[in-house]
N, CA and C atoms of all chains as a GROMACS GRO file, in nm:
protein
  612
    1MET      N    1  -2.552  -2.191  -0.351
    1MET     CA    2  -2.450  -2.095  -0.423
    1MET      C    3  -2.486  -1.962  -0.430
    2ALA      N    4  -2.637  -1.941  -0.429
    2ALA     CA    5  -2.696  -1.802  -0.454
    2ALA      C    6  -2.624  -1.723  -0.344
    3ARG      N    7  -2.619  -1.734  -0.235
    3ARG     CA    8  -2.597  -1.645  -0.119
    3ARG      C    9  -2.407  -1.628  -0.129
    4THR      N   10  -2.357  -1.682  -0.217
    4THR     CA   11  -2.205  -1.675  -0.225
    4THR      C   12  -2.166  -1.559  -0.290
    5PRO      N   13  -2.086  -1.451  -0.232
    5PRO     CA   14  -2.115  -1.307  -0.310
    5PRO      C   15  -1.973  -1.332  -0.422
    6PRO      N   16  -1.986  -1.252  -0.524
    6PRO     CA   17  -1.890  -1.278  -0.642
    6PRO      C   18  -1.753  -1.234  -0.578
    7HIS      N   19  -1.654  -1.294  -0.650
    7HIS     CA   20  -1.520  -1.289  -0.615
    7HIS      C   21  -1.461  -1.269  -0.733
    8PRO      N   22  -1.355  -1.148  -0.765
    8PRO     CA   23  -1.299  -1.142  -0.873
    8PRO      C   24  -1.166  -1.236  -0.902
    9ASP      N   25  -1.139  -1.239  -1.035
    9ASP     CA   26  -1.063  -1.340  -1.104
    9ASP      C   27  -0.916  -1.286  -1.126
   10THR      N   28  -0.945  -1.152  -1.146
   10THR     CA   29  -0.798  -1.062  -1.170
   10THR      C   30  -0.803  -0.957  -1.056
   11PHE      N   31  -0.669  -0.920  -1.056
   11PHE     CA   32  -0.632  -0.823  -0.946
   11PHE      C   33  -0.555  -0.700  -0.995
   12ASP      N   34  -0.613  -0.580  -0.918
   12ASP     CA   35  -0.568  -0.471  -0.989
   12ASP      C   36  -0.499  -0.393  -0.860
   13LEU      N   37  -0.362  -0.357  -0.881
   13LEU     CA   38  -0.258  -0.322  -0.805
   13LEU      C   39  -0.358  -0.187  -0.717
   14GLN      N   40  -0.396  -0.117  -0.796
   14GLN     CA   41  -0.474   0.024  -0.719
   14GLN      C   42  -0.549  -0.022  -0.608
   15GLN      N   43  -0.660  -0.107  -0.669
   15GLN     CA   44  -0.761  -0.154  -0.596
   15GLN      C   45  -0.726  -0.215  -0.446
   16VAL      N   46  -0.593  -0.310  -0.459
   16VAL     CA   47  -0.551  -0.384  -0.342
   16VAL      C   48  -0.486  -0.278  -0.261
   17LEU      N   49  -0.434  -0.188  -0.309
   17LEU     CA   50  -0.335  -0.085  -0.223
   17LEU      C   51  -0.458  -0.003  -0.149
   18GLU      N   52  -0.563   0.032  -0.211
   18GLU     CA   53  -0.707   0.114  -0.143
   18GLU      C   54  -0.744   0.015  -0.072
   19ALA      N   55  -0.738  -0.110  -0.086
   19ALA     CA   56  -0.814  -0.202   0.036
   19ALA      C   57  -0.715  -0.185   0.165
   20LEU      N   58  -0.588  -0.197   0.115
   20LEU     CA   59  -0.479  -0.234   0.255
   20LEU      C   60  -0.443  -0.120   0.284
   21VAL      N   61  -0.444   0.011   0.260
   21VAL     CA   62  -0.419   0.136   0.320
   21VAL      C   63  -0.512   0.150   0.456
   22ASP      N   64  -0.641   0.104   0.434
   22ASP     CA   65  -0.696   0.103   0.589
   22ASP      C   66  -0.664   0.051   0.685
   23PRO      N   67  -0.617   0.086   0.791
   23PRO     CA   68  -0.532   0.001   0.915
   23PRO      C   69  -0.639  -0.128   0.962
   24VAL      N   70  -0.786  -0.092   0.958
   24VAL     CA   71  -0.880  -0.196   1.011
   24VAL      C   72  -0.881  -0.340   0.911
   25ARG      N   73  -0.874  -0.254   0.784
   25ARG     CA   74  -0.835  -0.390   0.690
   25ARG      C   75  -0.734  -0.444   0.681
   26ARG      N   76  -0.617  -0.373   0.699
   26ARG     CA   77  -0.498  -0.464   0.725
   26ARG      C   78  -0.482  -0.549   0.822
   27SER      N   79  -0.566  -0.496   0.922
   27SER     CA   80  -0.564  -0.569   1.062
   27SER      C   81  -0.666  -0.712   1.029
   28ILE      N   82  -0.779  -0.698   0.939
   28ILE     CA   83  -0.840  -0.816   0.942
   28ILE      C   84  -0.734  -0.926   0.844
   29VAL      N   85  -0.686  -0.882   0.733
   29VAL     CA   86  -0.598  -0.981   0.674
   29VAL      C   87  -0.488  -1.014   0.750
   30THR      N   88  -0.440  -0.926   0.851
   30THR     CA   89  -0.322  -1.009   0.952
   30THR      C   90  -0.360  -1.070   1.030
   31GLN      N   91  -0.510  -1.069   1.100
   31GLN     CA   92  -0.543  -1.184   1.184
   31GLN      C   93  -0.540  -1.320   1.111
   32LEU      N   94  -0.602  -1.288   0.969
   32LEU     CA   95  -0.626  -1.431   0.921
   32LEU      C   96  -0.523  -1.481   0.882
   33ASP      N   97  -0.425  -1.417   0.842
   33ASP     CA   98  -0.269  -1.464   0.806
   33ASP      C   99  -0.234  -1.535   0.924
   34ALA      N  100  -0.246  -1.493   1.068
   34ALA     CA  101  -0.178  -1.526   1.164
   34ALA      C  102  -0.225  -1.659   1.230
   35SER      N  103  -0.376  -1.655   1.195
   35SER     CA  104  -0.460  -1.763   1.251
   35SER      C  105  -0.422  -1.890   1.163
   36GLY      N  106  -0.395  -1.871   1.029
   36GLY     CA  107  -0.384  -1.982   0.949
   36GLY      C  108  -0.510  -2.058   0.905
   37GLN      N  109  -0.634  -1.993   0.957
   37GLN     CA  110  -0.762  -2.051   0.936
   37GLN      C  111  -0.856  -1.976   0.906
   38ASP      N  112  -0.960  -2.013   0.843
   38ASP     CA  113  -1.082  -1.921   0.823
   38ASP      C  114  -1.136  -1.855   0.946
   39ILE      N  115  -1.176  -1.738   0.933
   39ILE     CA  116  -1.250  -1.673   1.059
   39ILE      C  117  -1.374  -1.600   1.016
   40LYS      N  118  -1.492  -1.632   1.094
   40LYS     CA  119  -1.634  -1.573   1.059
   40LYS      C  120  -1.602  -1.406   1.098
   41CYS      N  121  -1.690  -1.360   1.040
   41CYS     CA  122  -1.675  -1.214   1.019
   41CYS      C  123  -1.688  -1.146   1.196
   42GLY      N  124  -1.774  -1.224   1.269
   42GLY     CA  125  -1.810  -1.182   1.391
   42GLY      C  126  -1.705  -1.194   1.502
   43ALA      N  127  -1.590  -1.274   1.461
   43ALA     CA  128  -1.517  -1.334   1.558
   43ALA      C  129  -1.362  -1.247   1.529
   44PHE      N  130  -1.346  -1.134   1.427
   44PHE     CA  131  -1.223  -1.070   1.442
   44PHE      C  132  -1.247  -0.956   1.559
   45ASP      N  133  -1.107  -0.925   1.602
   45ASP     CA  134  -1.083  -0.822   1.709
   45ASP      C  135  -1.037  -0.683   1.616
   46ILE      N  136  -1.155  -0.642   1.606
   46ILE     CA  137  -1.167  -0.484   1.518
   46ILE      C  138  -1.231  -0.360   1.588
   47PRO      N  139  -1.216  -0.272   1.606
   47PRO     CA  140  -1.278  -0.153   1.673
   47PRO      C  141  -1.369  -0.081   1.620
   48VAL      N  142  -1.456  -0.164   1.516
   48VAL     CA  143  -1.578  -0.106   1.443
   48VAL      C  144  -1.690  -0.169   1.504
   49SER      N  145  -1.797  -0.081   1.437
   49SER     CA  146  -1.922  -0.155   1.432
   49SER      C  147  -1.972  -0.271   1.337
   50LYS      N  148  -2.061  -0.331   1.367
   50LYS     CA  149  -2.090  -0.436   1.272
   50LYS      C  150  -2.115  -0.416   1.137
   51SER      N  151  -2.176  -0.286   1.101
   51SER     CA  152  -2.204  -0.233   0.978
   51SER      C  153  -2.079  -0.189   0.906
   52THR      N  154  -1.997  -0.116   0.988
   52THR     CA  155  -1.853  -0.096   0.915
   52THR      C  156  -1.754  -0.187   0.888
   53ALA      N  157  -1.777  -0.286   0.967
   53ALA     CA  158  -1.714  -0.406   0.948
   53ALA      C  159  -1.733  -0.505   0.831
   54THR      N  160  -1.867  -0.478   0.788
   54THR     CA  161  -1.963  -0.526   0.667
   54THR      C  162  -1.881  -0.479   0.574
   55HIS      N  163  -1.878  -0.348   0.591
   55HIS     CA  164  -1.801  -0.258   0.453
   55HIS      C  165  -1.688  -0.292   0.439
   56HIS      N  166  -1.609  -0.291   0.542
   56HIS     CA  167  -1.459  -0.336   0.527
   56HIS      C  168  -1.448  -0.490   0.445
   57PHE      N  169  -1.518  -0.581   0.497
   57PHE     CA  170  -1.498  -0.733   0.434
   57PHE      C  171  -1.531  -0.695   0.304
   58ASN      N  172  -1.652  -0.622   0.269
   58ASN     CA  173  -1.681  -0.624   0.122
   58ASN      C  174  -1.576  -0.556   0.075
   59VAL      N  175  -1.512  -0.461   0.117
   59VAL     CA  176  -1.397  -0.391  -0.001
   59VAL      C  177  -1.274  -0.476  -0.002
   60LEU      N  178  -1.256  -0.576   0.096
   60LEU     CA  179  -1.150  -0.676   0.074
   60LEU      C  180  -1.173  -0.778  -0.028
   61ARG      N  181  -1.295  -0.816  -0.018
   61ARG     CA  182  -1.346  -0.922  -0.087
   61ARG      C  183  -1.355  -0.898  -0.244
   62GLU      N  184  -1.387  -0.743  -0.269
   62GLU     CA  185  -1.406  -0.696  -0.403
   62GLU      C  186  -1.266  -0.688  -0.484
   63ALA      N  187  -1.161  -0.650  -0.385
   63ALA     CA  188  -1.039  -0.623  -0.411
   63ALA      C  189  -0.949  -0.759  -0.421
   64GLY      N  190  -1.000  -0.885  -0.390
   64GLY     CA  191  -0.935  -0.986  -0.394
   64GLY      C  192  -0.858  -1.059  -0.302
   65LEU      N  193  -0.860  -0.980  -0.198
   65LEU     CA  194  -0.786  -1.023  -0.064
   65LEU      C  195  -0.858  -1.148   0.011
   66ILE      N  196  -0.980  -1.171   0.004
   66ILE     CA  197  -1.021  -1.244   0.096
   66ILE      C  198  -1.146  -1.310   0.000
   67ARG      N  199  -1.205  -1.437   0.058
   67ARG     CA  200  -1.318  -1.517   0.006
   67ARG      C  201  -1.392  -1.527   0.085
   68GLN      N  202  -1.519  -1.515   0.075
   68GLN     CA  203  -1.606  -1.534   0.183
   68GLN      C  204  -1.711  -1.649   0.134
   69TYR      N  205  -1.763  -1.730   0.232
   69TYR     CA  206  -1.863  -1.845   0.207
   69TYR      C  207  -1.945  -1.846   0.351
   70TYR      N  208  -2.064  -1.905   0.314
   70TYR     CA  209  -2.166  -1.895   0.448
   70TYR      C  210  -2.132  -2.072   0.484
   71VAL      N  211  -2.134  -2.064   0.594
   71VAL     CA  212  -2.154  -2.184   0.718
   71VAL      C  213  -2.287  -2.158   0.816
   72GLY      N  214  -2.398  -2.216   0.755
   72GLY     CA  215  -2.545  -2.173   0.796
   72GLY      C  216  -2.537  -2.023   0.819
   73THR      N  217  -2.544  -1.945   0.915
   73THR     CA  218  -2.548  -1.812   0.922
   73THR      C  219  -2.427  -1.728   0.944
   74SER      N  220  -2.343  -1.787   0.954
   74SER     CA  221  -2.206  -1.717   0.979
   74SER      C  222  -2.120  -1.733   0.825
   75ARG      N  223  -2.091  -1.601   0.793
   75ARG     CA  224  -2.023  -1.543   0.699
   75ARG      C  225  -1.852  -1.569   0.727
   76MET      N  226  -1.788  -1.687   0.657
   76MET     CA  227  -1.661  -1.687   0.684
   76MET      C  228  -1.576  -1.631   0.585
   77ASN      N  229  -1.458  -1.641   0.621
   77ASN     CA  230  -1.349  -1.554   0.550
   77ASN      C  231  -1.221  -1.611   0.543
   78THR      N  232  -1.205  -1.618   0.405
   78THR     CA  233  -1.031  -1.695   0.385
   78THR      C  234  -0.946  -1.596   0.301
   79LEU      N  235  -0.807  -1.586   0.376
   79LEU     CA  236  -0.736  -1.508   0.297
   79LEU      C  237  -0.680  -1.553   0.148
   80ARG      N  238  -0.688  -1.492   0.069
   80ARG     CA  239  -0.630  -1.535  -0.062
   80ARG      C  240  -0.507  -1.511  -0.096
   81ARG      N  241  -0.429  -1.596   0.003
   81ARG     CA  242  -0.302  -1.575   0.024
   81ARG      C  243  -0.208  -1.617  -0.109
   82ALA      N  244  -0.254  -1.749  -0.166
   82ALA     CA  245  -0.193  -1.807  -0.271
   82ALA      C  246  -0.195  -1.682  -0.405
   83ASP      N  247  -0.327  -1.669  -0.411
   83ASP     CA  248  -0.395  -1.564  -0.522
   83ASP      C  249  -0.290  -1.432  -0.533
   84LEU      N  250  -0.292  -1.379  -0.404
   84LEU     CA  251  -0.222  -1.244  -0.422
   84LEU      C  252  -0.083  -1.258  -0.411
   85ASP      N  253  -0.022  -1.373  -0.366
   85ASP     CA  254   0.144  -1.387  -0.379
   85ASP      C  255   0.172  -1.420  -0.507
   86ASP      N  256   0.077  -1.480  -0.586
   86ASP     CA  257   0.092  -1.492  -0.727
   86ASP      C  258   0.081  -1.356  -0.796
   87ALA      N  259   0.003  -1.280  -0.768
   87ALA     CA  260  -0.045  -1.162  -0.840
   87ALA      C  261   0.063  -1.064  -0.806
   88PHE      N  262   0.089  -1.043  -0.686
   88PHE     CA  263   0.211  -0.949  -0.634
   88PHE      C  264   0.278  -0.992  -0.548
   89PRO      N  265   0.379  -1.059  -0.586
   89PRO     CA  266   0.471  -1.124  -0.500
   89PRO      C  267   0.565  -1.011  -0.414
   90GLY      N  268   0.545  -1.085  -0.275
   90GLY     CA  269   0.599  -0.994  -0.177
   90GLY      C  270   0.524  -0.899  -0.088
   91LEU      N  271   0.392  -0.880  -0.159
   91LEU     CA  272   0.340  -0.758  -0.113
   91LEU      C  273   0.273  -0.785   0.026
   92LEU      N  274   0.205  -0.904   0.050
   92LEU     CA  275   0.134  -0.938   0.186
   92LEU      C  276   0.254  -0.954   0.287
   93ASP      N  277   0.354  -1.020   0.251
   93ASP     CA  278   0.451  -1.060   0.328
   93ASP      C  279   0.524  -0.904   0.376
   94ALA      N  280   0.519  -0.796   0.299
   94ALA     CA  281   0.569  -0.676   0.338
   94ALA      C  282   0.509  -0.615   0.420
   95LEU      N  283   0.348  -0.644   0.415
   95LEU     CA  284   0.269  -0.552   0.475
   95LEU      C  285   0.228  -0.610   0.596
   96ILE      N  286   0.198  -0.748   0.602
   96ILE     CA  287   0.144  -0.779   0.737
   96ILE      C  288   0.210  -0.906   0.833
   97THR      N  289   0.344  -0.928   0.795
   97THR     CA  290   0.448  -0.987   0.858
   97THR      C  291   0.509  -0.891   0.967
   98ARG      N  292   0.459  -0.796   1.015
   98ARG     CA  293   0.527  -0.716   1.125
   98ARG      C  294   0.428  -0.694   1.240
   99PRO      N  295   0.494  -0.660   1.335
   99PRO     CA  296   0.400  -0.621   1.473
   99PRO      C  297   0.313  -0.515   1.474
  100ALA      N  298   0.202  -0.532   1.498
  100ALA     CA  299   0.085  -0.462   1.533
  100ALA      C  300   0.134  -0.306   1.518
  101GLY      N  301   0.108  -0.191   1.460
  101GLY     CA  302   0.124  -0.078   1.499
  101GLY      C  303   0.263  -0.016   1.460
  102HIS      N  304   0.332  -0.113   1.406
  102HIS     CA  305   0.469  -0.066   1.350
  102HIS      C  306   0.454   0.010   1.191
  103MET      N  307   2.199   2.526   0.405
  103MET     CA  308   2.130   2.406   0.457
  103MET      C  309   1.996   2.489   0.486
  104ALA      N  310   1.959   2.591   0.501
  104ALA     CA  311   1.825   2.652   0.540
  104ALA      C  312   1.722   2.612   0.463
  105ARG      N  313   1.784   2.594   0.324
  105ARG     CA  314   1.673   2.581   0.216
  105ARG      C  315   1.655   2.395   0.205
  106THR      N  316   1.736   2.348   0.292
  106THR     CA  317   1.687   2.198   0.259
  106THR      C  318   1.578   2.136   0.348
  107PRO      N  319   1.476   2.103   0.304
  107PRO     CA  320   1.346   2.052   0.386
  107PRO      C  321   1.383   1.954   0.493
  108PRO      N  322   1.312   1.943   0.583
  108PRO     CA  323   1.335   1.849   0.693
  108PRO      C  324   1.285   1.692   0.606
  109HIS      N  325   1.340   1.571   0.673
  109HIS     CA  326   1.322   1.478   0.646
  109HIS      C  327   1.294   1.375   0.770
  110PRO      N  328   1.232   1.294   0.786
  110PRO     CA  329   1.220   1.195   0.882
  110PRO      C  330   1.333   1.082   0.905
  111ASP      N  331   1.344   1.051   1.001
  111ASP     CA  332   1.443   0.961   1.037
  111ASP      C  333   1.386   0.865   1.060
  112THR      N  334   1.270   0.824   1.108
  112THR     CA  335   1.215   0.698   1.134
  112THR      C  336   1.075   0.696   1.012
  113PHE      N  337   1.017   0.581   1.017
  113PHE     CA  338   0.919   0.533   0.926
  113PHE      C  339   0.775   0.480   0.960
  114ASP      N  340   0.668   0.513   0.924
  114ASP     CA  341   0.536   0.472   0.964
  114ASP      C  342   0.482   0.390   0.863
  115LEU      N  343   0.465   0.306   0.880
  115LEU     CA  344   0.386   0.203   0.771
  115LEU      C  345   0.266   0.249   0.704
  116GLN      N  346   0.183   0.300   0.812
  116GLN     CA  347   0.080   0.384   0.759
  116GLN      C  348   0.080   0.502   0.690
  117GLN      N  349   0.189   0.581   0.712
  117GLN     CA  350   0.209   0.709   0.633
  117GLN      C  351   0.291   0.662   0.505
  118VAL      N  352   0.364   0.583   0.507
  118VAL     CA  353   0.433   0.530   0.379
  118VAL      C  354   0.317   0.480   0.273
  119LEU      N  355   0.245   0.409   0.330
  119LEU     CA  356   0.105   0.324   0.225
  119LEU      C  357   0.009   0.443   0.199
  120GLU      N  358  -0.024   0.545   0.284
  120GLU     CA  359  -0.090   0.648   0.234
  120GLU      C  360  -0.003   0.743   0.113
  121ALA      N  361   0.114   0.753   0.157
  121ALA     CA  362   0.174   0.806   0.022
  121ALA      C  363   0.167   0.729  -0.094
  122LEU      N  364   0.211   0.586  -0.085
  122LEU     CA  365   0.191   0.513  -0.216
  122LEU      C  366   0.101   0.479  -0.292
  123VAL      N  367  -0.021   0.473  -0.213
  123VAL     CA  368  -0.176   0.474  -0.244
  123VAL      C  369  -0.206   0.550  -0.360
  124ASP      N  370  -0.143   0.626  -0.368
  124ASP     CA  371  -0.172   0.762  -0.505
  124ASP      C  372  -0.069   0.706  -0.641
  125PRO      N  373  -0.174   0.680  -0.739
  125PRO     CA  374  -0.066   0.638  -0.860
  125PRO      C  375  -0.014   0.761  -0.905
  126VAL      N  376  -0.020   0.862  -0.893
  126VAL     CA  377   0.078   0.969  -0.935
  126VAL      C  378   0.220   0.963  -0.841
  127ARG      N  379   0.189   0.960  -0.734
  127ARG     CA  380   0.314   0.952  -0.621
  127ARG      C  381   0.394   0.790  -0.660
  128ARG      N  382   0.325   0.711  -0.677
  128ARG     CA  383   0.386   0.550  -0.710
  128ARG      C  384   0.479   0.563  -0.824
  129SER      N  385   0.410   0.644  -0.927
  129SER     CA  386   0.461   0.672  -1.053
  129SER      C  387   0.630   0.733  -1.038
  130ILE      N  388   0.610   0.860  -0.938
  130ILE     CA  389   0.719   0.943  -0.900
  130ILE      C  390   0.849   0.847  -0.859
  131VAL      N  391   0.783   0.735  -0.776
  131VAL     CA  392   0.872   0.669  -0.728
  131VAL      C  393   0.927   0.528  -0.791
  132THR      N  394   0.850   0.514  -0.904
  132THR     CA  395   0.875   0.423  -1.004
  132THR      C  396   0.995   0.476  -1.088
  133GLN      N  397   0.964   0.606  -1.112
  133GLN     CA  398   1.051   0.702  -1.219
  133GLN      C  399   1.171   0.673  -1.154
  134LEU      N  400   1.205   0.712  -1.036
  134LEU     CA  401   1.334   0.750  -0.960
  134LEU      C  402   1.399   0.589  -0.933
  135ASP      N  403   1.323   0.518  -0.925
  135ASP     CA  404   1.378   0.368  -0.935
  135ASP      C  405   1.449   0.333  -1.049
  136ALA      N  406   1.376   0.355  -1.165
  136ALA     CA  407   1.401   0.290  -1.264
  136ALA      C  408   1.526   0.392  -1.331
  137SER      N  409   1.552   0.510  -1.325
  137SER     CA  410   1.658   0.590  -1.367
  137SER      C  411   1.744   0.556  -1.288
  138GLY      N  412   1.758   0.546  -1.175
  138GLY     CA  413   1.890   0.491  -1.118
  138GLY      C  414   1.956   0.619  -1.047
  139GLN      N  415   1.886   0.760  -1.094
  139GLN     CA  416   1.978   0.877  -1.071
  139GLN      C  417   1.860   0.945  -0.985
  140ASP      N  418   1.935   1.081  -0.942
  140ASP     CA  419   1.841   1.150  -0.894
  140ASP      C  420   1.791   1.256  -0.974
  141ILE      N  421   1.627   1.288  -1.001
  141ILE     CA  422   1.558   1.382  -1.067
  141ILE      C  423   1.522   1.487  -1.021
  142LYS      N  424   1.523   1.613  -1.094
  142LYS     CA  425   1.456   1.768  -1.070
  142LYS      C  426   1.311   1.705  -1.082
  143CYS      N  427   1.270   1.784  -1.034
  143CYS     CA  428   1.102   1.808  -0.969
  143CYS      C  429   1.039   1.855  -1.160
  144GLY      N  430   1.088   1.912  -1.196
  144GLY     CA  431   1.044   1.939  -1.349
  144GLY      C  432   1.065   1.824  -1.440
  145ALA      N  433   1.152   1.743  -1.414
  145ALA     CA  434   1.161   1.644  -1.496
  145ALA      C  435   1.085   1.516  -1.494
  146PHE      N  436   0.992   1.488  -1.416
  146PHE     CA  437   0.907   1.382  -1.381
  146PHE      C  438   0.814   1.381  -1.518
  147ASP      N  439   0.756   1.265  -1.552
  147ASP     CA  440   0.660   1.245  -1.666
  147ASP      C  441   0.545   1.202  -1.584
  148ILE      N  442   0.463   1.329  -1.539
  148ILE     CA  443   0.334   1.290  -1.473
  148ILE      C  444   0.251   1.391  -1.493
  149PRO      N  445   0.086   1.352  -1.516
  149PRO     CA  446  -0.032   1.437  -1.558
  149PRO      C  447  -0.049   1.534  -1.464
  150VAL      N  448   0.003   1.602  -1.409
  150VAL     CA  449  -0.031   1.703  -1.297
  150VAL      C  450   0.020   1.832  -1.315
  151SER      N  451  -0.063   1.942  -1.246
  151SER     CA  452   0.012   2.081  -1.260
  151SER      C  453   0.144   2.095  -1.144
  152LYS      N  454   0.211   2.186  -1.187
  152LYS     CA  455   0.345   2.216  -1.091
  152LYS      C  456   0.298   2.204  -0.948
  153SER      N  457   0.178   2.277  -0.916
  153SER     CA  458   0.157   2.295  -0.789
  153SER      C  459   0.094   2.162  -0.722
  154THR      N  460   0.035   2.084  -0.805
  154THR     CA  461  -0.016   1.936  -0.728
  154THR      C  462   0.127   1.865  -0.732
  155ALA      N  463   0.203   1.858  -0.795
  155ALA     CA  464   0.281   1.802  -0.800
  155ALA      C  465   0.412   1.848  -0.701
  156THR      N  466   0.404   1.937  -0.651
  156THR     CA  467   0.468   2.001  -0.527
  156THR      C  468   0.426   1.936  -0.416
  157HIS      N  469   0.276   1.910  -0.420
  157HIS     CA  470   0.221   1.853  -0.314
  157HIS      C  471   0.279   1.715  -0.297
  158HIS      N  472   0.253   1.636  -0.401
  158HIS     CA  473   0.303   1.528  -0.418
  158HIS      C  474   0.439   1.484  -0.370
  159PHE      N  475   0.550   1.583  -0.395
  159PHE     CA  476   0.672   1.557  -0.369
  159PHE      C  477   0.667   1.570  -0.213
  160ASN      N  478   0.612   1.654  -0.164
  160ASN     CA  479   0.618   1.694  -0.014
  160ASN      C  480   0.584   1.562   0.072
  161VAL      N  481   0.451   1.507   0.022
  161VAL     CA  482   0.391   1.383   0.093
  161VAL      C  483   0.497   1.270   0.076
  162LEU      N  484   0.548   1.264  -0.029
  162LEU     CA  485   0.669   1.159  -0.042
  162LEU      C  486   0.772   1.154   0.059
  163ARG      N  487   0.815   1.290   0.031
  163ARG     CA  488   0.944   1.340   0.135
  163ARG      C  489   0.877   1.300   0.279
  164GLU      N  490   0.794   1.365   0.325
  164GLU     CA  491   0.746   1.378   0.468
  164GLU      C  492   0.714   1.209   0.533
  165ALA      N  493   0.708   1.119   0.416
  165ALA     CA  494   0.665   0.996   0.436
  165ALA      C  495   0.809   0.911   0.442
  166GLY      N  496   0.912   0.989   0.405
  166GLY     CA  497   1.070   0.893   0.413
  166GLY      C  498   1.092   0.849   0.281
  167LEU      N  499   0.997   0.849   0.172
  167LEU     CA  500   1.043   0.786   0.057
  167LEU      C  501   1.127   0.853  -0.040
  168ILE      N  502   1.150   0.995  -0.055
  168ILE     CA  503   1.252   1.058  -0.109
  168ILE      C  504   1.317   1.149  -0.009
  169ARG      N  505   1.470   1.190  -0.071
  169ARG     CA  506   1.528   1.329  -0.001
  169ARG      C  507   1.497   1.398  -0.116
  170GLN      N  508   1.482   1.545  -0.041
  170GLN     CA  509   1.503   1.641  -0.169
  170GLN      C  510   1.628   1.738  -0.143
  171TYR      N  511   1.696   1.796  -0.235
  171TYR     CA  512   1.813   1.923  -0.204
  171TYR      C  513   1.809   2.000  -0.315
  172TYR      N  514   1.876   2.086  -0.294
  172TYR     CA  515   1.870   2.165  -0.424
  172TYR      C  516   2.012   2.191  -0.483
  173VAL      N  517   1.998   2.193  -0.628
  173VAL     CA  518   2.089   2.239  -0.709
  173VAL      C  519   2.072   2.363  -0.762
  174GLY      N  520   2.152   2.478  -0.743
  174GLY     CA  521   2.080   2.606  -0.786
  174GLY      C  522   1.955   2.618  -0.752
  175THR      N  523   1.845   2.662  -0.863
  175THR     CA  524   1.705   2.677  -0.825
  175THR      C  525   1.629   2.554  -0.837
  176SER      N  526   1.710   2.420  -0.872
  176SER     CA  527   1.647   2.292  -0.917
  176SER      C  528   1.634   2.226  -0.795
  177ARG      N  529   1.503   2.183  -0.735
  177ARG     CA  530   1.501   2.090  -0.639
  177ARG      C  531   1.510   1.954  -0.690
  178MET      N  532   1.591   1.862  -0.650
  178MET     CA  533   1.624   1.727  -0.676
  178MET      C  534   1.570   1.615  -0.576
  179ASN      N  535   1.548   1.501  -0.638
  179ASN     CA  536   1.461   1.386  -0.562
  179ASN      C  537   1.553   1.264  -0.565
  180THR      N  538   1.577   1.229  -0.439
  180THR     CA  539   1.643   1.084  -0.421
  180THR      C  540   1.572   0.988  -0.380
  181LEU      N  541   1.551   0.906  -0.435
  181LEU     CA  542   1.464   0.775  -0.387
  181LEU      C  543   1.562   0.710  -0.238
  182ARG      N  544   1.467   0.694  -0.144
  182ARG     CA  545   1.544   0.646  -0.031
  182ARG      C  546   1.513   0.503  -0.023
  183ARG      N  547   1.571   0.443  -0.123
  183ARG     CA  548   1.526   0.289  -0.149
  183ARG      C  549   1.612   0.230  -0.023
  184ALA      N  550   1.755   0.222   0.009
  184ALA     CA  551   1.802   0.152   0.136
  184ALA      C  552   1.746   0.167   0.267
  185ASP      N  553   1.668   0.319   0.280
  185ASP     CA  554   1.626   0.327   0.402
  185ASP      C  555   1.499   0.248   0.408
  186LEU      N  556   1.445   0.236   0.302
  186LEU     CA  557   1.269   0.189   0.300
  186LEU      C  558   1.293   0.063   0.281
  187ASP      N  559   1.389  -0.006   0.238
  187ASP     CA  560   1.421  -0.169   0.230
  187ASP      C  561   1.437  -0.188   0.380
  188ASP      N  562   1.518  -0.104   0.420
  188ASP     CA  563   1.557  -0.134   0.552
  188ASP      C  564   1.439  -0.154   0.656
  189ALA      N  565   1.330  -0.059   0.657
  189ALA     CA  566   1.221  -0.051   0.739
  189ALA      C  567   1.121  -0.152   0.698
  190PHE      N  568   1.095  -0.145   0.555
  190PHE     CA  569   0.982  -0.242   0.514
  190PHE      C  570   1.031  -0.340   0.400
  191PRO      N  571   1.102  -0.430   0.431
  191PRO     CA  572   1.162  -0.505   0.341
  191PRO      C  573   1.057  -0.569   0.218
  192GLY      N  574   1.114  -0.556   0.127
  192GLY     CA  575   1.024  -0.618   0.013
  192GLY      C  576   0.899  -0.511  -0.064
  193LEU      N  577   0.876  -0.448   0.044
  193LEU     CA  578   0.769  -0.347  -0.007
  193LEU      C  579   0.774  -0.254  -0.142
  194LEU      N  580   0.883  -0.169  -0.148
  194LEU     CA  581   0.900  -0.097  -0.270
  194LEU      C  582   0.939  -0.230  -0.397
  195ASP      N  583   0.974  -0.316  -0.383
  195ASP     CA  584   1.000  -0.436  -0.468
  195ASP      C  585   0.853  -0.476  -0.526
  196ALA      N  586   0.751  -0.484  -0.429
  196ALA     CA  587   0.648  -0.563  -0.445
  196ALA      C  588   0.559  -0.433  -0.529
  197LEU      N  589   0.598  -0.324  -0.514
  197LEU     CA  590   0.514  -0.201  -0.567
  197LEU      C  591   0.547  -0.145  -0.696
  198ILE      N  592   0.691  -0.150  -0.696
  198ILE     CA  593   0.722  -0.050  -0.831
  198ILE      C  594   0.810  -0.150  -0.921
  199THR      N  595   0.823  -0.254  -0.920
  199THR     CA  596   0.883  -0.324  -0.994
  199THR      C  597   0.776  -0.420  -1.076
  200ARG      N  598   0.716  -0.340  -1.145
  200ARG     CA  599   0.623  -0.414  -1.231
  200ARG      C  600   0.566  -0.339  -1.330
  201PRO      N  601   0.507  -0.366  -1.440
  201PRO     CA  602   0.485  -0.271  -1.562
  201PRO      C  603   0.397  -0.148  -1.471
  202ALA      N  604   0.411  -0.030  -1.544
  202ALA     CA  605   0.275   0.053  -1.519
  202ALA      C  606   0.172   0.028  -1.558
  203GLY      N  607   0.080   0.062  -1.449
  203GLY     CA  608  -0.083   0.012  -1.494
  203GLY      C  609  -0.114  -0.156  -1.455
  204HIS      N  610  -0.006  -0.201  -1.424
  204HIS     CA  611  -0.059  -0.356  -1.403
  204HIS      C  612  -0.145  -0.331  -1.254
   0.00000   0.00000   0.00000
């Protein structure tokens, strides 16, 4: 468990918005929501380097949008949909259930 | 009409989010929504200088969140609630119908 990074139990709207204002991070959340299952960091379709992607995943995790855990050497990502819907009803629906680029 | 600043007819989610990620701008939108009527620029409760406030109003107007018009020398502000709800259903509800600071 020592390799599992920390996750917040409470949510701050400002921090959540700062996470979601970035289009790459919004794309990560949208892909997780669309797939309906956990996705490993290397399997997302995002136009950034691995180190930049790691930064984006950290911002999302620290804001409470995703959970991360390891399977072997793969870092997996889970969308915290229920937690977010409870803290900010309607927010994810408003932001990620529309066509990319809209 | 020459003094009426331009307003967009279409909305861009990225631009709307960049407008709403700022807490002062979110406060302006929240105050407009709560009052239910138009408010002149000088009458908002925001902790910034007049020139900074003008910048924030411009960002909100250019993103499509507010309409501005003059009454005498006062610049009035209208929340474009229906336009926004049509373009991004649920977004304003998710962002501005909660206690300040939450």
